[in-house]
C-alpha positions as CSV (number, residue, x, y, z in Angstrom):
1,M,-33.2,-15.9,76.3
2,K,-32.8,-12.8,77.5
3,K,-29.7,-14.1,79.9
4,L,-28.2,-15.6,77.4
5,G,-28.4,-12.4,75.4
6,R,-27.0,-11.0,78.8
7,I,-24.4,-13.0,78.6
8,I,-23.5,-11.7,75.0
9,G,-23.4,-8.4,75.6
10,I,-21.1,-8.8,78.2
11,T,-19.1,-11.3,76.2
12,L,-18.9,-8.5,73.6
13,L,-18.2,-5.6,76.0
14,I,-15.6,-7.6,77.5
15,G,-14.0,-8.1,74.0
16,F,-14.4,-4.7,73.0
17,L,-12.8,-3.1,76.1
18,L,-9.7,-5.5,75.8
19,S,-9.1,-4.7,72.8
20,V,-9.4,-0.9,73.2
21,F,-6.9,-1.2,76.5
22,S,-4.9,-3.9,74.6
23,V,-4.3,-1.1,71.1
24,L,-3.6,1.3,73.9
25,V,-1.4,0.1,76.2
26,Y,0.6,-0.8,72.2
27,R,0.5,2.9,71.9
28,F,3.3,3.2,73.6
29,V,4.9,-0.5,74.6
30,P,7.0,-2.1,72.3
31,V,5.4,-5.2,70.4
32,F,7.5,-8.0,71.6
33,I,5.3,-11.0,71.0
34,T,2.4,-11.9,68.7
35,P,0.1,-14.6,67.6
36,L,2.5,-15.5,64.4
37,M,5.4,-15.5,65.9
38,I,3.7,-18.3,68.8
39,L,2.2,-20.1,65.9
40,R,5.8,-20.4,63.9
41,S,6.8,-21.6,66.6
42,A,4.5,-24.2,68.1
43,E,4.7,-25.4,64.0
44,K,8.4,-26.2,64.6
45,I,7.8,-28.0,67.7
46,V,5.2,-30.7,66.3
47,H,8.1,-31.3,63.6
48,G,10.8,-31.9,65.9
49,Q,12.9,-28.1,65.9
50,K,13.6,-26.1,67.8
51,P,11.4,-22.8,67.7
52,T,13.4,-19.5,67.0
53,I,12.6,-15.7,67.2
54,D,15.0,-13.1,65.7
55,K,13.8,-10.0,66.6
56,Q,15.3,-6.6,67.8
57,W,12.7,-4.1,68.3
58,V,14.1,-0.2,67.0
59,A,12.6,3.4,67.3
60,L,11.4,4.0,63.8
61,D,14.2,7.0,63.7
62,K,17.2,4.1,64.1
63,I,14.8,2.6,60.5
64,S,16.4,3.9,57.4
65,P,14.1,6.4,55.6
66,N,14.7,3.5,52.3
67,M,13.0,1.3,54.7
68,V,9.6,3.1,54.9
69,Q,10.2,4.4,51.6
70,A,11.1,0.9,50.0
71,V,7.8,-1.1,51.8
72,V,5.3,1.9,51.1
73,A,5.8,1.3,47.4
74,S,6.1,-2.3,47.6
75,E,2.7,-2.4,49.9
76,D,0.6,-0.1,50.1
77,N,1.6,3.9,47.9
78,L,-1.6,5.0,49.7
79,F,-0.1,4.5,52.7
80,M,-0.4,8.4,53.9
81,E,-3.4,9.1,52.4
82,N,-5.9,5.9,53.1
83,N,-7.9,5.4,56.1
84,G,-6.2,2.0,56.7
85,F,-8.2,0.9,53.7
86,D,-7.4,0.6,50.3
87,E,-10.9,-0.2,48.4
88,K,-9.6,-0.1,45.0
89,A,-6.9,-2.7,45.8
90,I,-9.3,-4.8,48.1
91,E,-11.9,-4.8,44.9
92,A,-9.1,-5.9,42.2
93,A,-7.8,-8.6,44.6
94,F,-11.2,-9.9,45.1
95,A,-12.1,-10.0,40.9
96,H,-8.8,-11.4,40.6
97,N,-9.0,-14.4,43.2
98,E,-12.4,-15.3,42.1
99,H,-10.5,-16.8,38.9
100,S,-7.1,-17.5,40.2
101,K,-5.5,-19.8,42.0
102,H,-3.0,-17.6,43.4
103,I,-4.4,-15.6,46.0
104,R,-3.6,-11.8,45.7
105,G,-3.8,-10.0,49.0
106,G,-5.3,-6.3,48.7
107,S,-4.8,-5.4,52.5
108,T,-3.0,-1.5,53.8
109,I,0.3,-1.8,55.1
110,S,-2.5,-0.5,58.3
111,Q,-4.5,-4.1,57.7
112,Q,-1.0,-5.5,58.1
113,T,-0.3,-4.3,61.2
114,A,-3.5,-5.3,62.4
115,K,-3.4,-8.5,61.8
116,N,0.7,-9.5,62.6
117,V,0.0,-7.8,66.5
118,F,-3.4,-9.3,67.3
119,L,-4.2,-11.7,64.9
120,L,-3.8,-15.3,63.6
121,P,-3.0,-15.3,59.7
122,N,-6.0,-17.5,58.9
123,R,-8.1,-16.9,56.3
124,S,-11.7,-16.1,57.2
125,Y,-14.3,-13.9,56.4
126,V,-14.6,-13.4,60.4
127,R,-11.2,-13.1,60.5
128,K,-11.3,-10.2,57.7
129,A,-13.8,-8.5,59.8
130,I,-12.1,-8.7,63.0
131,E,-8.6,-7.1,61.2
132,A,-10.9,-4.4,59.9
133,Y,-11.9,-3.4,63.2
134,F,-8.4,-3.2,64.9
135,T,-7.3,-1.5,62.0
136,L,-10.2,1.4,62.4
137,L,-9.0,1.3,66.4
138,I,-4.9,1.3,65.3
139,E,-5.5,4.4,62.5
140,T,-7.3,6.5,65.5
141,I,-5.7,5.6,68.1
142,W,-2.0,5.0,66.9
143,G,-1.9,7.0,63.6
144,K,0.5,6.6,60.6
145,E,3.5,6.8,62.2
146,R,3.4,4.3,65.0
147,I,1.2,2.2,62.6
148,M,4.7,2.3,60.2
149,E,6.9,1.8,63.5
150,V,5.1,-1.4,65.1
151,Y,4.8,-2.8,61.0
152,L,8.6,-2.9,61.0
153,N,9.4,-4.1,63.8
154,V,7.2,-7.2,64.3
155,I,6.5,-8.3,60.2
156,E,7.5,-12.0,59.6
157,M,11.1,-11.4,57.2
158,G,12.3,-15.1,57.4
159,D,11.9,-18.0,59.0
160,G,11.6,-17.2,62.2
161,I,13.4,-13.4,61.5
162,Y,11.0,-10.9,62.6
163,G,12.0,-6.9,62.1
164,V,13.3,-5.0,59.9
165,E,16.3,-4.8,62.1
166,A,17.0,-8.5,62.7
167,A,16.5,-8.7,58.6
168,S,18.8,-6.2,58.0
169,E,21.6,-7.8,60.7
170,H,20.9,-11.8,58.9
171,Y,20.6,-10.9,55.0
172,F,23.1,-7.4,55.1
173,H,25.5,-7.5,58.3
174,C,24.1,-3.7,58.9
175,H,21.8,-2.2,61.0
176,A,18.3,-0.9,60.3
177,S,19.4,2.1,59.7
178,Q,22.3,1.9,57.4
179,L,20.2,0.1,54.8
180,T,20.7,1.4,51.3
181,R,18.1,1.6,48.9
182,P,18.8,-1.4,46.9
183,Q,18.6,-3.3,50.3
184,A,15.9,-1.8,51.7
185,V,14.0,-3.1,48.4
186,L,14.9,-6.5,48.3
187,I,13.6,-6.7,51.5
188,A,10.6,-4.7,51.0
189,V,9.7,-7.1,47.8
190,S,10.7,-10.7,49.7
191,L,7.8,-10.2,52.2
192,P,4.7,-11.6,50.1
193,N,6.7,-14.9,51.0
194,P,9.6,-13.9,53.1
195,R,10.3,-17.4,54.1
196,K,11.4,-18.5,50.9
197,M,12.2,-15.1,49.1
198,N,15.7,-14.9,50.2
199,P,16.9,-10.8,50.5
200,G,20.7,-11.4,51.0
201,H,20.8,-13.8,47.6
202,P,17.6,-12.5,45.3
203,S,16.5,-14.3,42.7
204,S,16.2,-13.1,39.3
205,Y,12.3,-12.4,40.4
206,L,13.2,-10.7,43.3
207,L,16.1,-8.5,41.2
208,K,12.9,-7.6,38.6
209,R,10.5,-6.6,41.0
210,Q,13.6,-4.5,42.6
211,S,13.8,-2.7,39.8
212,H,10.4,-1.8,39.4
213,I,10.3,-0.4,43.4
214,L,13.3,1.0,42.9
215,N,11.2,3.3,39.8
216,L,8.6,3.5,41.3
217,M,10.3,4.9,44.8
218,N,11.0,7.7,43.0
219,K,7.6,8.9,41.5
220,I,5.5,8.0,45.1
221,P,5.7,11.2,47.6
222,K,8.2,10.8,50.2
223,V,6.7,9.8,53.1
224,T,7.6,12.1,56.1
225,F,6.0,12.0,59.6
226,G,4.9,15.5,61.6
227,K,6.3,16.0,65.1
């Protein structure tokens, strides 16, 4: 039992050190590949399709402020104020999911970033616990500005499309720095289901959501990052 306990302890220590090291590295180095990208590519290979990853890393100052404001309004109103978790949103999602087949998420942008960069998108309490751990790490080591930069560069925005630069070019034939408010919002409101919702050819549902988020963008504080 002592030997087993020692092995478990060493394993946990190695896991802790590797997790901290990876977060430290990604504080400065662009994230070029994520577990989700690998999973999506594997799924295509299994179905006899050619895997594609359309992704271009751009610095946050090369992304339109409209895009930053849009994802905060759409995904996480309290992004600049919370510590990576929104307890009220989590409680509301839990209450909703107990009585509905349509699962609602309560994740903040920080939690989504932790999941996208370090974990697979499976649903389990263990995965959520590890996600919470990585959320605390990136909130502590990265800070809000870096979290937003990584989020907008790695999040899935279509079939084989990752990050706002690739999405901007694919849907609107412009760079991320050139996105207008309506365009940025259409990308933001498609994020809950990016492989089925097309910002370039929005459905009536997306247009309705766009109108709502455009209105909300005028009510929430402007997102700014200190230098």
